[in-house]
C-alpha positions in Angstrom: 24.0 113.1 253.3 20.7 114.6 252.3 17.6 114.5 254.5 15.8 112.5 251.8 18.3 109.6 252.3 17.7 109.6 256.1 13.9 109.6 255.5 14.4 106.7 253.0 16.3 104.7 255.6 13.4 105.0 258.0 10.8 104.5 255.3 12.5 101.2 254.2 11.5 99.5 257.5 8.2 101.3 258.2 5.0 99.7 256.8 3.6 100.9 253.5 6.1 103.7 252.8 4.3 106.1 255.0 7.4 107.9 256.4 8.4 109.0 253.0 4.8 109.9 252.1 4.5 111.9 255.4 7.7 113.8 254.7 6.5 114.7 251.2 3.2 115.9 252.6 4.9 117.9 255.3 7.1 119.6 252.7 4.1 120.6 250.6 1.8 121.6 253.4 2.5 122.0 257.1 -0.8 120.6 258.3 -1.0 117.7 255.9 -1.7 114.2 257.1 -1.2 110.7 255.8 -3.4 109.2 258.5 -0.6 107.6 260.4 0.5 109.7 263.3 3.6 107.7 264.1 4.9 107.9 260.5 4.3 111.7 260.6 6.1 111.9 263.9 9.1 110.0 262.6 9.3 112.2 259.5 8.9 115.4 261.5 11.4 114.4 264.1 14.0 113.4 261.5 13.5 116.7 259.6 13.5 118.8 262.8 16.9 117.4 264.0 18.6 117.3 260.6 21.7 119.4 260.2 22.8 119.8 256.6 26.2 121.0 257.7 26.9 117.9 259.7 28.9 114.9 258.4 27.0 111.9 257.2 28.2 110.0 260.2 27.0 112.7 262.6 23.6 112.9 260.8 23.1 109.1 261.1 24.1 109.2 264.8 21.7 112.0 265.4 18.9 110.2 263.7 19.7 107.1 265.7 19.7 109.2 268.9 16.3 110.8 268.3 14.7 107.6 267.2 16.2 105.7 270.2 14.8 108.4 272.5 11.4 108.1 270.9 11.5 104.3 271.3 12.3 104.6 275.0 9.5 107.1 275.5 7.0 105.0 273.6 8.1 101.9 275.5 7.6 103.8 278.8 4.0 104.7 277.7 3.4 101.1 276.7 4.6 99.8 280.0 2.3 102.3 281.8 -0.6 100.6 280.0 0.6 97.1 280.9 0.2 98.0 284.6 -3.5 98.5 283.8 -4.0 95.4 281.7 -5.4 92.4 283.6 -3.5 89.2 283.3 -5.2 86.5 281.1 -7.2 84.0 283.1 -5.6 80.7 283.5 -7.4 77.6 282.5 -8.1 75.0 285.1 -6.6 71.6 284.6 -9.2 68.9 284.4 
């Protein structure tokens, strides 16, 4: 499986086609930006972990592994902020 196919899979579910755009920008120029850091991160992470010699199944499994790890890490960061977010005030019953 080509890297472009893996990028297309991610791009299909990411808003506005920015993963594919970020990948193309990164191919043309290393410091290019599409203005969406998360799309750029996804494209970079998929490209950095891609192994052209691996089977299609292994490539998909690796892409799943790295995106799952990123989801876990982002979730942990989000949870850290939830500890600092005050709970909404409850309305008093009249």
